[in-house]
C-alpha positions in Angstrom: 0.0 0.0 0.0 1.4 3.4 -1.0 1.2 6.0 1.7 1.3 9.7 0.9 3.9 11.4 3.0 1.8 14.6 2.8 -1.8 13.6 3.5 -2.0 10.3 5.4 -5.2 8.9 6.7 -5.9 6.8 9.8 -6.1 3.7 7.6 -2.7 4.5 6.2 -1.3 4.7 9.8 -2.9 1.5 10.9 -1.3 -0.3 7.9 2.0 0.6 9.4 1.1 0.0 13.1 2.9 -3.4 13.5 6.5 -3.0 14.5 9.2 -3.5 11.8 11.6 -6.1 13.0 15.3 -5.2 13.0 16.3 -7.5 15.8 15.8 -6.9 19.5 15.6 -3.8 21.5 13.8 -0.5 20.9 14.5 1.1 17.6 13.1 4.3 16.0 12.4 3.6 12.4 11.4 6.1 9.7 8.9 4.3 7.6 7.2 5.9 5.6 8.9 9.2 5.2 8.0 11.6 8.0 6.8 8.9 10.5 8.5 7.2 13.3 7.5 3.7 14.3 8.9 2.4 17.6 9.9 -1.3 17.7 9.3 -3.0 21.0 9.2 -6.7 20.3 8.8 -7.7 23.9 5.4 -6.0 24.1 4.1 -8.4 21.4 4.4 -11.2 23.9 1.4 -11.5 26.3 3.7 -12.7 29.0 5.4 -9.3 29.1 2.1 -7.7 30.2 1.2 -10.6 32.6 4.5 -10.3 34.3 4.1 -6.6 34.8 0.6 -7.1 36.2 1.8 -9.9 38.6 4.7 -7.7 39.8 2.3 -4.8 40.5 -0.2 -7.1 42.3 2.5 -8.6 44.4 3.8 -5.2 45.4 0.2 -4.2 46.5 -0.2 -7.4 48.5 3.2 -6.9 50.2 2.4 -3.3 51.2 2.1 -2.9 54.9 -0.6 -0.6 56.3 0.8 2.5 57.7 -1.3 3.5 60.8 1.0 6.2 62.2 0.0 9.8 62.7 2.0 12.0 60.4 4.5 14.3 62.0 5.5 15.9 58.7 3.2 17.1 56.0 4.5 17.8 52.5 1.8 19.3 50.2 3.0 19.3 46.6 0.8 21.5 44.4 1.1 21.4 40.6 -0.4 24.7 39.4 -2.7 23.7 36.6 -1.4 20.1 36.7 -4.4 18.4 35.1 -4.4 14.8 33.9 -3.4 15.8 30.4 -0.4 17.7 31.7 0.7 14.7 33.9 0.5 12.4 30.9 2.4 14.7 28.5 5.0 15.4 31.2 5.4 11.7 31.8 6.2 11.1 28.2 8.4 14.1 28.0 10.4 12.9 31.0 11.0 9.5 29.4 12.0 11.1 26.1 14.4 13.4 27.9 16.1 10.2 29.0 16.2 8.7 25.4 13.2 6.5 26.0 10.0 6.3 24.0 8.2 8.0 27.0 4.8 6.3 27.2 5.9 3.6 29.6 7.8 6.0 31.8 6.9 5.9 35.5 7.0 9.2 37.4 7.6 9.3 41.1 4.0 10.4 41.8 2.8 7.4 39.7 4.3 5.1 42.4 2.1 6.4 45.1 -0.2 3.5 46.4 -3.4 5.5 46.3 -5.1 8.0 44.0 -8.4 9.9 43.9 -10.2 12.7 42.1 -11.1 16.2 43.5 -13.7 18.6 42.2 -12.3 22.1 41.5 -15.3 24.4 41.1 -15.5 27.6 43.1 -18.6 29.0 44.8 -19.4 31.4 41.9 -17.8 29.7 38.9 -17.7 26.3 37.3 -14.1 26.6 36.4 -11.8 28.1 39.1 -8.7 30.3 39.2 -5.7 29.4 41.3 -6.8 31.1 44.4 -6.2 28.4 46.9 -8.5 28.9 49.8 -10.2 25.5 49.4 -7.2 23.2 49.6 -5.2 25.3 52.0 -8.0 26.6 54.2 -10.7 24.0 53.8 -13.5 26.3 52.5 -14.5 27.1 48.9 -14.5 30.7 48.0 -15.2 33.1 45.1 -13.0 33.5 42.0 -9.9 35.6 42.6 -10.2 35.9 46.4 -7.5 34.6 48.8 -7.8 33.6 52.4 -11.4 34.6 52.8 -14.8 32.8 52.6 -17.4 33.2 49.9 -19.0 36.1 51.7 -16.1 38.2 50.4 -16.6 39.5 46.9 -13.9 39.7 44.2 -12.2 43.1 44.3 -14.6 44.7 46.9 -12.6 45.6 49.9 -15.4 46.2 52.3 -16.6 42.6 52.0 -13.2 41.3 53.2 -13.3 42.3 56.9 -14.7 39.6 59.1 -14.6 36.9 56.4 -11.0 35.8 56.8 -10.2 32.1 57.2 -7.0 30.4 58.5 -4.8 28.1 56.6 -3.0 24.8 57.2 0.2 26.8 57.6 -1.3 28.6 60.6 -2.6 25.3 62.1 0.8 23.7 61.7 2.5 26.8 63.3 0.0 26.7 66.3 0.9 23.0 66.7 4.6 24.0 67.2 5.7 22.8 63.8 8.1 24.7 61.4 6.5 25.8 58.2 7.8 26.5 54.8 6.9 27.5 51.2 8.8 26.6 48.1 7.4 27.9 44.8 8.5 28.7 41.3 6.0 31.6 41.2 6.0 34.8 43.3 5.6 34.2 47.0 2.6 36.5 46.7 1.0 34.4 44.0 -2.4 32.9 44.6 -1.3 29.5 46.0 1.3 30.6 48.5 -0.6 33.8 49.4 -3.5 31.8 50.9 -1.2 30.4 53.5 -0.8 33.9 55.2 -2.9 36.5 53.4 -6.5 37.6 53.4 -7.5 39.6 50.3 -10.6 40.3 48.3 -8.4 40.2 45.3 -5.5 37.8 44.6 -4.2 40.6 42.2 -3.5 43.0 45.0 0.1 41.9 45.0 1.5 45.3 46.1 0.0 48.3 47.7 0.0 49.9 44.2 -2.5 47.3 43.1 -5.1 48.0 45.9 -7.5 50.5 44.2 -9.3 53.4 45.7 -12.6 51.9 44.4 -13.7 48.4 43.8 -11.6 47.5 40.7 -8.0 46.4 40.3 -5.3 48.4 38.7 -2.0 46.7 38.3 0.6 49.3 37.5 3.5 48.3 35.2 6.4 50.3 34.1 6.6 52.3 30.9 10.3 52.1 30.7 13.2 49.9 32.0 13.6 51.6 35.4 14.4 49.7 38.6 14.8 51.6 41.9 16.2 49.6 44.7 15.5 50.5 48.3 18.2 50.7 50.9 18.5 47.8 53.2 18.7 49.9 56.3 15.4 51.7 55.6 13.1 48.6 55.3 12.1 45.6 57.4 12.7 42.8 54.9 11.8 39.9 57.1 8.5 38.8 58.4 8.0 35.6 60.4 8.3 32.6 58.1 10.5 29.6 58.3 11.3 28.8 54.7 9.7 30.6 51.8 11.6 30.1 48.6 10.6 31.4 45.2 10.2 34.6 43.3 9.0 38.0 44.5 12.1 39.9 45.6 11.0 43.2 44.1 7.9 43.5 46.3 9.5 41.7 49.2 12.4 44.1 49.6 10.9 47.5 48.6 7.4 47.6 50.0 6.8 51.3 49.8 9.4 52.4 47.3 8.8 52.5 43.6 10.0 49.3 41.9 9.1 49.4 38.2 9.6 46.7 35.7 8.3 46.3 32.2 5.8 43.6 31.4 7.4 40.8 29.5 6.1 38.0 27.3 5.7 35.4 30.0 6.0 37.3 33.2 4.2 40.1 35.1 6.3 42.5 37.0 4.3 44.7 39.3 5.1 48.2 40.7 5.0 48.9 44.3 3.8 52.3 45.6 1.8 53.7 48.5 -1.7 52.4 49.2 -4.3 55.0 48.2 -5.6 56.9 51.2 -9.2 55.9 50.5 -8.2 52.2 50.4 -6.3 52.6 53.7 -9.4 53.9 55.3 -11.3 50.8 54.1 -8.7 48.7 55.8 -7.4 46.6 52.9 -3.7 46.0 52.5 -1.8 44.4 49.7 -0.6 40.8 49.9 3.1 41.7 50.1 2.4 43.9 53.2 0.7 40.9 54.8 3.6 38.7 54.1 6.1 41.2 55.5 4.0 41.7 58.7 2.6 38.3 59.4 3.5 36.4 62.6 3.3 32.8 61.3 5.9 32.6 58.5 9.5 33.6 59.0 11.4 34.8 56.0 14.6 35.7 57.8 17.8 34.5 56.4 20.8 32.6 57.8 21.3 32.9 61.6 22.9 34.6 63.4 24.0 36.9 60.6 21.4 38.2 58.1 23.0 37.3 54.8 20.5 37.4 52.1 20.9 34.3 49.9 18.7 34.8 46.8 21.0 32.8 44.4 23.7 30.3 44.8 26.4 32.9 44.3 24.7 36.0 45.6 22.1 38.3 44.0 22.6 40.4 41.0 19.5 42.5 40.8 18.1 42.6 38.3 20.6 40.4 36.5 19.3 41.0 33.0 19.4 44.8 33.2 22.1 47.2 32.0 25.1 47.4 34.3 24.3 51.0 35.1 21.1 49.9 36.9 22.5 46.7 38.4 23.2 46.3 42.1 25.4 43.4 42.8 25.5 41.7 46.2 28.6 40.2 47.6 28.8 36.5 46.6 27.9 34.0 49.2 30.2 31.0 49.4 28.6 27.7 48.5 29.5 26.2 51.9 27.7 29.1 53.6 24.5 27.9 52.0 24.7 24.4 53.4 21.3 24.0 55.0 22.5 21.1 57.1 24.8 23.4 59.0 23.7 24.1 62.6 23.8 27.9 61.8 20.7 27.5 59.7 17.5 28.0 61.7 15.6 30.0 59.1 16.0 30.6 55.4 14.9 33.2 52.9 15.6 32.3 49.3 14.1 34.7 46.8 15.7 34.1 43.4 13.9 36.6 41.0 12.0 39.9 41.2 8.9 38.0 40.0 8.2 34.5 38.9 11.2 32.2 38.5 12.5 31.5 35.0 11.2 28.6 33.0 13.1 25.5 33.8 14.4 25.2 30.2 15.9 28.7 30.6 17.3 28.1 34.1 21.0 28.6 34.6 22.1 25.6 36.7 25.1 27.5 37.9 23.0 30.3 39.3 19.4 29.1 39.8 18.7 26.1 42.0 16.1 23.6 40.7 12.9 23.2 42.7 14.2 19.8 43.9 17.4 21.5 45.3 15.3 24.2 47.0 13.0 21.6 48.4 16.0 19.7 49.7 17.3 22.9 51.5 13.9 23.6 52.9 13.6 20.1 54.4 17.0 20.3 56.0 16.1 23.6 57.7 12.6 22.6 58.8 13.5 19.1 60.0 15.5 20.6 62.9 12.3 21.2 64.7 11.6 18.1 67.0 7.9 18.6 66.3 8.8 18.5 62.6 7.2 20.6 59.8 4.6 21.5 57.1 6.0 22.3 53.7 4.1 23.6 50.7 5.9 23.0 47.4 4.4 24.5 44.3 5.5 24.4 40.6 3.9 26.4 37.8 4.3 27.1 34.1 4.9 24.2 31.6 5.8 20.6 31.0 9.4 20.9 31.9 8.3 22.4 35.3 6.1 19.3 35.8 9.1 17.1 35.3 11.1 19.2 37.7 8.2 19.1 40.1 8.2 15.3 40.0 11.9 15.4 40.7 11.1 17.5 43.8 8.6 14.9 44.9 11.3 12.2 44.6 13.7 14.4 46.6 11.2 14.8 49.4 10.6 11.0 49.6 14.4 10.5 49.7 15.0 12.9 52.6 12.0 12.0 54.8 10.8 8.9 56.6 7.6 7.6 55.0 6.5 6.2 58.4 6.0 9.7 59.7 5.7 11.9 56.6 2.5 12.4 54.7 3.2 13.4 51.2 0.3 14.7 49.2 0.5 15.5 45.5 -2.4 17.3 43.8 -3.4 20.3 41.7 -5.5 23.4 42.0 -7.1 23.1 38.5 -6.4 21.9 35.0 -6.0 23.7 31.7 -7.9 23.7 28.3 -5.1 21.4 27.2 -5.6 18.4 24.8 -3.5 15.4 23.7 -4.6 14.2 20.3 -3.7 13.0 16.9 -2.8 9.2 16.8 1.0 9.5 17.3 3.1 6.5 16.8 4.9 5.2 19.9 8.0 7.2 20.7 7.3 10.3 18.6 8.1 13.5 20.3 5.3 14.7 22.6 6.2 18.2 21.4 5.9 17.2 17.7 3.2 17.0 15.1 0.5 14.5 14.6 1.0 12.2 11.5 -2.7 12.9 10.7 -3.7 16.0 8.8 -6.8 18.1 9.1 -9.5 18.4 6.4 -7.7 21.5 5.3 -4.7 19.3 4.5 -2.5 20.9 7.1 -0.8 19.3 10.1 -1.4 20.1 13.7 0.5 19.5 17.0 -0.2 16.6 19.3 -0.5 19.0 22.2 -3.0 21.9 21.7 -5.1 24.3 23.7 -8.8 24.9 23.4 -8.1 28.6 23.6 -5.2 31.0 24.0 -2.6 33.0 22.1 -1.7 30.2 19.6 -4.7 30.9 17.4 -3.5 32.1 14.0 -5.1 32.5 10.6 -2.9 32.9 7.4 -4.8 33.7 4.2 -8.0 32.5 5.8 -6.4 29.2 6.7 -4.6 27.6 9.6 -0.8 28.2 9.5 1.3 25.5 7.8 3.6 24.2 10.5 5.3 21.5 8.5 8.6 23.5 8.6 8.1 24.9 12.0 10.1 23.6 15.0 7.4 22.9 17.4 9.9 21.6 19.9 11.4 25.1 20.3 11.0 26.6 23.8 9.7 29.7 22.1 7.0 27.9 20.1 3.4 28.9 21.0 1.1 25.9 20.9 -1.9 26.0 18.5 -5.2 26.9 20.0 -8.8 26.8 18.7 -10.1 30.1 20.1 -8.1 33.4 20.2 -7.4 34.7 23.7 -4.5 36.7 25.1 -4.0 34.0 27.7 -5.3 30.5 27.9 -8.1 29.7 30.4 -8.2 27.0 33.0 -10.0 23.7 32.7 -12.9 22.6 34.9 -12.4 18.8 35.2 -11.5 17.0 38.3 -7.8 16.8 39.4 -5.9 13.9 40.8 -4.9 13.7 44.4 -2.2 11.2 45.5 -1.2 10.5 49.1 1.8 8.6 50.4 2.8 7.7 53.9 0.5 7.8 57.0 -3.2 7.9 56.3 -4.9 11.2 55.5 -8.2 11.3 57.5 -11.0 12.4 55.3 -14.6 11.5 54.6 -16.1 10.2 51.3 -16.7 12.4 48.3 -14.5 14.4 45.9 -14.8 18.0 47.2 -11.6 19.9 47.1 -11.7 21.1 50.8 -11.8 17.5 52.0 -8.1 16.7 52.3 -7.5 20.0 54.0 -9.7 19.1 56.9 -7.7 15.9 57.3 -4.5 17.9 57.4 -6.0 20.1 60.0 -6.7 17.1 62.2 -3.1 16.0 61.8 -2.0 19.4 63.2 -4.1 18.8 66.3 -6.8 21.4 65.5 -9.7 19.2 64.3 -12.2 17.8 64.0 -13.5 19.4 67.2 -12.4 22.8 66.0 -14.0 22.6 62.6 
């Protein structure tokens, strides 16, 4: 059968679905032109699958029931990590190690239990990342943080009296150390709900808190960065280990820090709260972080050496030298979190969100696994142990890095006393489609074409900035490198930014049991975590 290399049909692909034998092992074959067929001869033998099933069953039968009460709680939160993202990242992780990818097992895949959680908010079917439900145990309205549903998005006067407490506060009250590791800003929606109460998740700095009921994020009009003097500001609030982005707002609370908006990042200004907003009593999230009493973001004790990067902070490092302030380098041995000098840690690596993992400089920027490792070493000094929130955001490579952080946490803790919980806040309008052959790049193109005789990518979005029309047709991507880090995935509906998805997300526990009732409501696991901290269920 002759197969066109330009316009194949599904029948054409099925014709070539049996592996082409070239001997043993896994071989990528180009046949016909433009298509890869992965040869895995062992998978043709039914005993291969039966042996795998028997091995998994035996492991389940040998598993001993852990009835301990957890002393440590590690909550891993993949921002937007829906099932499609997990599947695509799993394949990517395997392909990064020269495997076909589909059979790859991620660390989170090895957890003995899994369930599903609903993600809707009180007022919307599809939620944003505001994390009140899974950190505070109550559902809330879109865009609000650390408050109940009586608080309205962006309306300051509805905030007072509707604040709710978080798992971080419960853990602190139980005498545990607490920490935050994130690849976003420490003021972003997920980490913010551990300490802040705001009618708007977008009130990052006091410049963002409006005089009225709207939100007005101020961004710079030119490349100007003004750095406040250390002596003139209190930089440290009361957290044990926050690690992530957000230095600009952390260090210069009431001074002007301006930064231009970039393609994948938002850099917010930081000015005085309008007088009218002050009268209403609403403060920005950064101010609450700086002044809270539950999270300590001080640096190495006894000296206060700020350690935002492995070799010291160059701020901002991608600006011209005339506007760059360089901090004295910190020796690598000074950053050893296992040292007895370390009681607290502040590690803020960027003025805003951290860089994409594919853009990360390993000599300057620690991975989320490395940051998690440092956090555990610091927090574990407390005899009552700790609560640690680890959040990863952005893209597939971040999901792979996130899974590496999960592995690092398991390596450094005792599963008999550490509850590790992996879940997500929501999914995305993200699809995995196209009848790829085994082993083809997850970032590549489907071998099938559309009715318009044009190819499409295996990974696509239902909406977003990837919508394009050229001469009243979809763009021809046959010669486009869809694996490039700068490639914008195709989308069906034009939007400036892609929306979230509304389907259930996976929750995976490991270690001592997580007390919770039946059902799939998102707040459920949080109440179990509260009980583990000794503040429930009688306090619910």
